[in-house]
N, C-alpha and C positions, 0 to 999 in steps of 0.2 A: 559658564556651563558649556561643556563641549558636546556637540551632537555627533555621534558616530553611528553610522548605519551598520546593521548586521547583514550577513549573507542571506538570511531568511527574508529580510525586508527587500533586498534586491530581487530575490527569486520571486517574491510575491508581485513585484512590478514587471516581471519578465525580463529583467536586466542582469548584467554581470559586471562587476567592477574591474578596473585595470589590475589591481593587486588585492591579495588578502593579507592583512596585517595580522600575523600570528603574535598575540600578546604574550603568551607564556604564563606560567604560574607566578613567577616573581613579578612580572609586569602587571599582573592582575591583583595580587594580594599583598605584596610587600610594599610598605609605605615609601621606602626609598626608591624602589624600582618603578613605582607608579608615576613618579615625577619624570622618569625617562619616557614612559609610555606617553605622557601628556606632551613632552617636548617633541617627540617624533610625530605625533598627530599634528602639532602646530606646524611642523616642517611640511608635512604632507598637504595640509590645508593651504599653506603659503604658496606651494608649488602647484596648487590646483590639481592634485592627484586624486583620481577616482578610486576610493578604497573602501573596504569593509572589514569587519571582524566577525568571528564566529559567535562571540558572546557566550551564552550558556552551553553552546554546542561544542566549545573548545574544552578539551581536557589535557592533562599533562602528556607530553610527547612520550613519556616512559623512559627518558634518559636516566634519571637517578636510579630507577629499578634495574636497568640493564647494567649500569656501571657498578652497582652494588652486588650484582650477581643473580638477580631474580629475573631470569629470562622469560619465565611464564607470564609474570605481571607485565613485563615490557611488551610482549607480543599481543597480549589481550588489549592493552591500552592502545598500542599502535594500530592494530586492526580496526578498532572502534573509530579512531581518528581518520584512518584512510577511507573507511566507509562514508564518513561525513564529507571529507574533502572531495572524493570521487563523485559523491552524490550531487555536489554543487559544480562539478567539472572544473575544479580549481586548476589553474595553469601556473600561476606565479605567486609565491609566498615571500613576504619580507618579515623578518623578525629582529628584535633588538637583543636577543639572547643567543650567544654563540653555542650554547648547549642545545637549544631548540634547532638552531641553524644546522648544526652538525648532524643531529639525529634525523631531521626531516630530509636533509640532503643526501646523507650517506647510508642511513640505516633503513629508511622507509622503502626505497626501490625494491629491495629483496622481498618485501611483503605486498607489493602491488601498488605502492604509492610513488608515482613518478611526477615530480614537479620541478619547476625552476625555483630554486631556493636562494635567497639573497640576504646577506646580513645588512642591517640598517645603515652601517657606515658605507657599504658598497652602493646602496641605493641612493643615499644622500650625495655621494661622490658623483654618481651618474646625473643627478639633478643639476649639480654645478656645471658639469661638462656640457649638458644640453642647454644651459643658459636659463634654466627654470628657477635657479636660486642664485643669489649674489650677496656678498657681505663686503662692506667697505671698512677694512681694517678691523673694526669691531671692538668690543669691550675688553678684549684681552691682548690688544696690540702691544708688542714688546714685552709681554709678561713671560716669565720663565716657567715653562711647563715641561713635565716629564710624562712619558706615555708608557703605560703598562700593557704589554701584550697578553691578552687572555689565551690560555692554552688551546681552546677549541677553535678560535679564529686564526691564531698564529701557527703554532707548530703542527696542529692537526690538519688545518686546511690551507696553510701557506699564505695567509693574507697579512702582509706586513706594511706594504707601501700605501695602500688606500687610506687607512686612518691617519697616517702621518701627513699625507697630502692634504687631507681635510684640515689638519691643524695648521699647515703652512698657509692655507687660505685666510686664517685668522691673524696672520702676521705675528705669530708668537715666536719666542725663542725656545726651540725644542732642545732639551738637554736629556740625552739618553742615560739610562741606568747602566751600571757596569754589566749586568746581565739583561740582554734585550734580544729581540727578534728570535732567530733560531736557538739562541742560548738563553731565552727568557726563563724566569722563575715563576712557577705557579703561585697564585695568591693563597693557596691552601684549601680551597673549597671544592675543586673539581673532583670527578670520579666518585660522587656521592659523599665526599668527606664533609661537606657542609652539614650533613645530617647525623653525624656520629661524634662520639667523644674523641678528644685528643688522644693520640698514641704517645707512649713514653718518649721523652726527649728533653733537651735542654731549652728549646725555644720554639714558639709557634712559627709556622711558615710565614703567616701574614706579617708578623713582627719583623722577621728577617727581610721580607720584601719591602716593607715600609722604611726600614733603616736604609736600604739602598736608594729609595726614592728621596728620602731626606738628605742623603749625601749629595744629591745633585744640586741642592739649594733652590729647587723649584718651589713656587708658592701654590702650584696646582698640579694634581695628579690626574691625568686623563685616562679613562678606561672605556671599555666597550661592552661590558658584561655585568649583569646584576649581581652575580656572586662576587666578582672582583670588586665592585663598588662597596659591597658590605664589608668584605675582608680588609680592603685598603682603608676604608673609613674607620673601622674598628681599630686597626693598627695605629692610625694617626692619633686617634683618641687615647689609646693605651700609652702612646709615647708623649702624651700631653702637648700635642702640637696642633690641636684642632683650631686654635685661634689663628695660626700662621699658615696652615696648609689646608686647601680644600680639595675634595675628590669629586670629580664630575664625569658623567658620561659625555662623549664627544657631541652628541645631539644637543645636550644642555648648553654646551659652550657655543654652539652655532646659534641656537635660539636667542641666547643673550647677546649675540653679536649682530642680530638683524638691525638695520637702520630704523 
């Protein structure tokens, strides 16, 4: 059983944590993404990081509403969140979802929400750099792994090297897909596509992307986004490769590699 304190509990004690962990809708309610939430909390605890969550005071960032074109709902949701965040005088936010990361970092300042926003891969990378975390080779040493760039961490925010440097710390053999980094291919869920029916076409985007992953011969697909985890996992299952290929968030790989 994990004990995670809320901002309200910190405030009641007259204290404030080092960071706010923004869990996000997927990290809170999606069974697959909940495992990533737990993995990241394990990492924070191992590194002795003082952190809190908003708990029931956290609501959706409004990303799906804005990407789907409902600006009114986005602004209503965002302003509600900003009121809560500013009420607690939040300075630094870490999230495991690139969609939350992008919205909090790039969309909220225009509405009065100015925070230092960090993706969990960036934060974990910093913990390694500061010597607060270490792995010795780990459970995946020598394993062939391919890495899927999520759109909102990669092409939108230009973060390519940090997740790959984390994988390098696990002594894995990184094999890139033919479309990667600035030329990466979407998993098929971004821009609120996760929540609507398929458009006419010959093939689902996630199937196309998984085919590229399978071509590398990797036994593990590493991701950094709850949407990507779902789409890549579904694609691997659809190709009947679930027994041979696993899809993990980078934080999960790190937790499994702790001595």
